[in-house]
C-alpha positions in Angstrom: 23.9 38.6 -27.2 20.6 38.8 -28.3 17.7 37.2 -25.9 16.8 34.7 -28.6 20.3 33.7 -28.8 20.5 33.2 -25.1 17.3 31.2 -24.8 18.6 28.9 -28.0 21.7 28.1 -25.9 20.2 27.3 -22.8 17.2 25.2 -24.3 18.9 23.4 -27.1 21.1 20.9 -24.9 18.1 20.3 -22.9 15.9 19.5 -25.6 18.5 16.9 -27.1 19.4 15.4 -23.9 15.4 15.3 -23.0 14.8 13.5 -26.1 17.5 11.1 -25.6 17.3 10.0 -22.1 13.2 10.5 -21.2 11.8 6.9 -22.1 8.4 6.4 -24.3 6.4 5.4 -21.4 6.7 5.1 -17.8 5.9 1.5 -17.4 9.0 -0.5 -17.2 9.5 -2.9 -20.1 9.5 -6.5 -19.0 12.2 -8.7 -21.1 12.2 -9.2 -24.9 14.6 -11.8 -24.5 13.7 -15.4 -25.8 14.8 -18.6 -24.0 17.3 -21.2 -26.0 14.7 -24.1 -24.3 12.2 -24.5 -21.8 12.5 -26.2 -18.3 9.2 -27.8 -18.2 10.7 -31.3 -17.5 14.1 -29.9 -16.1 16.2 -27.0 -15.7 19.8 -26.9 -18.0 23.0 -25.4 -16.1 26.1 -23.7 -17.5 28.8 -22.0 -16.0 28.2 -18.3 -15.0 30.9 -17.4 -17.6 29.1 -19.0 -20.7 26.3 -16.8 -19.6 28.3 -13.4 -19.4 28.8 -13.7 -15.1 31.7 -13.4 -13.2 31.6 -17.3 -11.1 33.8 -15.7 -8.6 31.4 -13.6 -7.1 29.0 -16.7 -6.2 31.7 -18.9 -5.0 32.5 -15.6 -2.8 28.8 -16.0 -1.7 29.3 -19.4 -0.6 32.0 -18.6 1.3 30.2 -15.6 3.0 27.4 -17.9 3.8 29.6 -20.2 5.7 31.2 -17.6 7.8 28.1 -14.9 8.5 26.4 -15.7 11.9 23.0 -16.0 10.3 24.4 -18.6 7.2 24.0 -21.5 9.3 20.3 -21.0 8.8 20.2 -20.5 4.7 19.1 -23.4 3.3 19.7 -22.9 -0.7 20.6 -20.3 -3.3 20.0 -20.4 -6.9 21.0 -18.2 -9.2 19.2 -18.6 -13.0 20.5 -16.4 -15.9 19.2 -16.6 -19.3 17.4 -19.9 -18.3 20.5 -21.6 -17.3 21.1 -22.8 -13.3 24.5 -21.0 -13.3 24.9 -21.0 -9.2 23.1 -23.8 -7.1 24.1 -24.4 -3.8 22.4 -26.4 -0.9 23.6 -25.8 2.7 23.6 -28.3 5.3 21.7 -31.8 4.5 19.3 -30.3 2.0 19.5 -30.9 -1.7 17.5 -30.2 -4.9 14.5 -32.7 -3.9 13.9 -30.7 -0.9 10.4 -29.4 -0.9 9.6 -26.9 2.0 7.0 -24.6 3.2 7.6 -21.2 1.0 5.2 -19.4 3.4 3.9 -16.0 2.0 5.8 -16.8 -1.7 2.7 -18.6 -2.0 0.4 -15.6 -2.5 2.1 -14.7 -5.6 1.2 -18.0 -6.9 -2.5 -17.6 -5.7 -2.7 -13.9 -7.2 -1.4 -15.7 -10.6 -4.4 -18.0 -10.3 -6.5 -14.7 -10.0 -5.1 -13.4 -13.4 -5.8 -16.8 -15.1 -9.3 -17.1 -14.0 -10.0 -13.3 -15.1 -8.5 -14.0 -18.3 -10.6 -17.0 -18.9 -13.7 -15.1 -17.9 -14.7 -17.0 -14.6 -13.9 -13.4 -12.7 -15.1 -10.5 -14.7 -13.1 -7.9 -13.2 -10.9 -6.7 -10.5 -13.5 -4.1 -9.2 -16.0 -6.8 -8.4 -16.9 -6.5 -4.9 -15.9 -9.4 -2.7 -19.1 -9.7 -0.7 -20.9 -10.6 -4.2 -18.5 -14.0 -4.3 -20.0 -14.9 -0.7 -24.1 -14.0 -1.3 -24.9 -17.4 0.2 -23.3 -16.3 3.4 -24.4 -14.3 6.7 -21.6 -12.2 7.0 -21.2 -9.8 10.4 -19.8 -6.3 10.8 -21.3 -5.5 7.3 -21.1 -1.8 6.6 -20.7 0.5 3.4 -17.1 -0.2 3.4 -17.2 -3.9 3.5 -20.0 -3.6 0.7 -17.1 -1.4 -1.3 -14.3 -3.8 -1.1 -13.1 -5.3 -4.4 -10.9 -8.3 -5.6 -8.3 -5.6 -6.7 -8.1 -4.4 -3.2 -7.3 -8.0 -1.7 -4.9 -8.4 -4.2 -3.0 -5.0 -3.1 -3.4 -5.5 0.3 -5.8 -2.6 0.7 -8.9 -4.2 1.9 -9.5 -2.2 5.0 -9.8 -5.0 7.5 -9.1 -4.9 10.9 -6.1 -7.3 10.7 -3.2 -7.0 12.7 -1.3 -9.6 11.6 1.2 -10.9 14.1 2.0 -15.1 13.4 2.0 -15.3 17.3 -0.1 -15.2 20.1 -3.8 -16.4 20.8 -4.7 -12.5 19.9 -3.5 -12.8 16.4 -6.1 -12.9 13.6 -4.0 -15.2 11.5 -3.8 -17.8 14.4 -7.7 -17.2 15.0 -8.2 -17.9 11.4 -6.1 -21.2 10.9 -7.7 -22.2 14.3 -11.3 -21.9 13.4 -14.0 -24.2 11.8 -14.5 -22.0 8.9 -11.5 -19.6 7.8 -13.4 -17.7 5.0 -16.3 -16.8 7.5 -13.7 -15.7 9.7 -12.1 -13.4 7.8 -15.2 -12.3 6.1 -16.6 -11.5 9.5 -13.7 -9.1 10.4 -14.8 -5.8 11.5 -13.5 -2.8 8.9 -10.9 -0.4 10.1 -10.4 1.6 7.0 -12.3 2.5 3.6 -10.9 0.0 1.3 -7.9 1.3 -1.1 -7.0 3.6 1.8 -4.2 1.9 3.9 -1.9 -0.6 3.0 -1.9 -3.2 5.6 -0.8 -7.2 5.3 -3.3 -9.7 5.4 -3.0 -13.4 5.0 -6.9 -13.6 5.3 -7.5 -11.3 2.3 -4.8 -14.1 0.5 -7.2 -16.7 1.5 -10.3 -14.8 0.2 -8.5 -14.9 -3.1 -8.0 -18.5 -3.3 -11.6 -19.1 -2.3 -12.7 -16.7 -5.1 -11.0 -19.0 -7.6 -12.6 -22.0 -6.1 -16.0 -20.0 -6.2 -16.0 -18.9 -9.6 -14.1 -21.7 -11.4 -15.8 -24.5 -9.7 -12.3 -26.1 -8.9 -10.4 -25.8 -5.6 -7.4 -23.3 -6.2 -4.7 -26.1 -6.0 -6.9 -28.3 -8.9 -7.1 -25.3 -10.9 -3.7 -24.4 -10.2 -2.4 -28.2 -11.6 -4.5 -27.5 -14.6 -4.1 -23.9 -15.5 -0.3 -23.3 -13.8 1.2 -26.2 -12.6 1.1 -28.5 -15.3 1.8 -26.1 -18.2 5.5 -25.1 -16.4 6.3 -28.7 -15.1 5.1 -28.4 -11.5 4.5 -32.0 -10.8 5.3 -32.7 -7.1 4.0 -30.2 -4.2 2.1 -30.0 -1.3 -0.3 -27.3 -0.3 -1.8 -26.7 3.1 -5.7 -26.6 2.6 -8.5 -25.1 5.3 -11.2 -27.1 6.9 -13.3 -27.2 3.6 -10.3 -28.4 1.4 -9.4 -25.2 -0.3 -5.5 -24.5 -0.8 -4.8 -21.8 1.9 -4.3 -18.8 -0.4 -1.6 -17.1 2.0 1.1 -19.8 2.9 1.6 -23.4 3.2 2.6 -24.3 -0.4 5.7 -26.7 -0.4 8.1 -26.5 -3.4 11.7 -27.0 -4.1 13.7 -24.0 -5.2 14.0 -24.9 -8.9 9.9 -25.2 -8.8 10.0 -21.9 -6.9 12.1 -20.6 -9.8 9.6 -21.6 -12.3 7.2 -19.1 -11.5 9.8 -16.2 -11.5 10.8 -17.6 -14.9 7.1 -17.5 -16.2 6.9 -13.5 -15.3 10.2 -13.1 -16.5 8.9 -14.3 -20.0 5.8 -11.9 -19.9 3.7 -15.2 -18.7 4.7 -17.1 -22.0 6.0 -20.5 -21.7 7.0 -22.8 -24.4 4.9 -21.0 -26.9 1.5 -20.9 -24.4 0.2 -17.4 -22.9 -0.3 -19.2 -19.6 -1.0 -15.7 -17.8 -2.0 -12.8 -19.4 0.9 -10.4 -20.3 -1.2 -7.5 -19.3 -1.5 -9.2 -16.0 1.9 -9.6 -15.5 2.7 -6.1 -16.0 -0.2 -4.8 -13.7 0.6 -7.4 -10.9 4.5 -6.3 -10.6 3.6 -2.7 -11.0 3.6 -0.8 -7.6 -0.1 0.0 -6.6 1.5 1.1 -3.1 5.0 2.7 -2.0 5.8 1.4 1.5 9.3 3.1 1.3 11.9 4.4 -0.8 13.1 0.7 -1.8 9.8 -1.2 -1.9 6.6 -0.9 -2.7 3.4 -3.5 -3.2 1.5 -5.0 -6.3 -0.8 -7.8 -6.9 0.6 -10.1 -4.2 4.1 -9.1 -5.4 6.8 -6.9 -3.7 7.7 -4.3 -6.1 10.6 -1.4 -6.1 9.9 1.8 -7.1 13.7 2.6 -7.6 14.7 -0.8 -9.0 14.1 -3.1 -12.0 13.1 -6.1 -10.1 9.7 -7.7 -8.4 10.0 -10.5 -6.0 7.5 -12.9 -3.9 8.8 -13.1 -0.4 7.6 -15.5 2.5 8.5 -15.8 6.3 11.9 -17.3 7.6 13.4 -15.7 4.2 11.9 -17.4 1.3 12.7 -15.5 -1.7 12.3 -15.5 -5.3 13.6 -12.4 -7.1 12.8 -11.4 -11.0 15.3 -9.2 -12.8 13.8 -8.9 -16.2 16.8 -6.2 -17.6 19.3 -8.9 -16.3 17.3 -11.9 -17.3 17.6 -13.4 -14.4 15.7 -15.3 -11.7 17.4 -15.4 -8.1 15.9 -17.7 -5.2 16.8 -18.2 -1.7 15.3 -20.4 1.2 16.4 -20.4 4.7 14.9 -21.0 7.9 15.5 -17.6 9.7 13.8 -14.2 9.5 17.5 -12.7 9.8 19.0 -13.6 6.1 20.0 -10.1 4.9 19.3 -10.7 1.4 20.2 -7.5 0.1 23.7 -8.5 1.2 23.7 -11.1 -1.0 22.1 -9.3 -4.1 23.9 -6.4 -3.7 27.6 -7.8 -3.0 27.8 -10.8 -4.8 24.7 -11.9 -7.4 24.3 -8.4 -8.9 28.1 -7.7 -9.5 28.8 -11.1 -10.8 26.5 -9.5 -13.9 28.8 -6.5 -14.1 26.5 -4.5 -12.0 28.3 -2.7 -9.3 26.1 -1.4 -6.9 26.9 1.7 -4.8 24.5 1.6 -1.9 21.3 0.4 -3.6 20.3 -2.1 -6.6 20.3 -1.0 -9.8 18.2 2.1 -10.5 14.9 1.8 -12.5 15.4 3.2 -16.4 12.5 5.6 -15.7 13.9 7.0 -12.5 17.4 7.0 -13.9 16.4 9.2 -16.4 14.5 11.5 -14.7 17.7 12.1 -12.0 19.7 12.8 -15.3 17.0 15.4 -16.5 16.6 17.0 -13.1 20.3 17.5 -13.1 20.4 18.9 -16.5 17.5 21.0 -15.9 19.2 22.8 -13.0 22.7 22.6 -13.9 22.8 23.6 -17.8 21.0 26.9 -17.5 23.0 27.8 -14.5 26.3 27.4 -16.2 24.6 28.8 -19.6 23.3 32.2 -17.3 27.0 32.0 -15.7 28.4 32.2 -19.1 26.2 34.7 -20.5 26.9 37.4 -17.6 30.7 36.9 -17.8 30.3 37.7 -21.4 28.3 40.7 -20.7 30.8 42.2 -18.2 34.2 41.2 -20.1 35.6 44.7 -21.4 35.2 45.4 -25.0 38.2 45.7 -27.2 37.4 49.3 -28.1 37.2 50.2 -24.3 40.5 48.6 -23.4 
């Protein structure tokens, strides 16, 4: 066998499989599915089976919540497939009209307002320096690092502030901020601990600066801007939103919504920022906001105030005491959980019940991101095929010829 023929045997399968499995780009595509209707005034319901799901898994999830030791603290579970509510359960005395504090899920709403303000030209760029929006204030602990902090750093939680966020205790910056007479000034005055962009660090104060930047640039309080540009178009008509001493909505928490209205933000992002023919949020913002800008561990990343995953086709808004909005673009599905404990194991609910109901059988993890799956397949092929080919070639060369037998 010639060297050229050997090279062809080794490389041809690799080339064929490469062009078969490797995606055209490294960006996860969002859904191209178009809803049958828009839930602006109300969600429509359907059976799981009519939307291609096995409802027995969702019934089993309710049974599990009733039995597990932390289940008593689960308030609601809502599954929306193809735009229809296929499962909705409220536990205890709650129902679909109950508005609750969604805590840090609020951050994803705040981020969305920044994206809208950017698209309307109120904010020129996410690379704008934060201190430029507060030129009328005298800011303490000013240094080159604070001057270099941008809107993007606030969005990605890489602002560099010295901010050990703990919800309890007098030494918590969070509590000091919310008990101060001027929340914005308190955050701006915090000393710096890192260069912006260097370290990911959770900071609700940074989220409040984003809300205030919306106010400063649009001339409207963030909640009023939301009513006009976000809540109004997608049909959120009843809400409460906690405010600071200057009457600006707290960008980091304290938005109160029903689970059905929480799901509307997920549905908006599932549909690439469009709602009933209107581009409420730029599609480019949806893609960028839900991409991983920081990788925190092998299952979790962070975007623009959205939690992401390096390995699964999902992104989420997450709040204290287990408030969750999950979006699964490849499944055209939005899942919402609300609760009153930090011990809800939402991965169990998703991996053992919700995802299997769609036909996705999970083995130790959520569905792999298509790009990563292709990379794993190609990596295995690159290793295995040459080894097999070389082994066959060597065996062929060592085999006695007919003339010598």
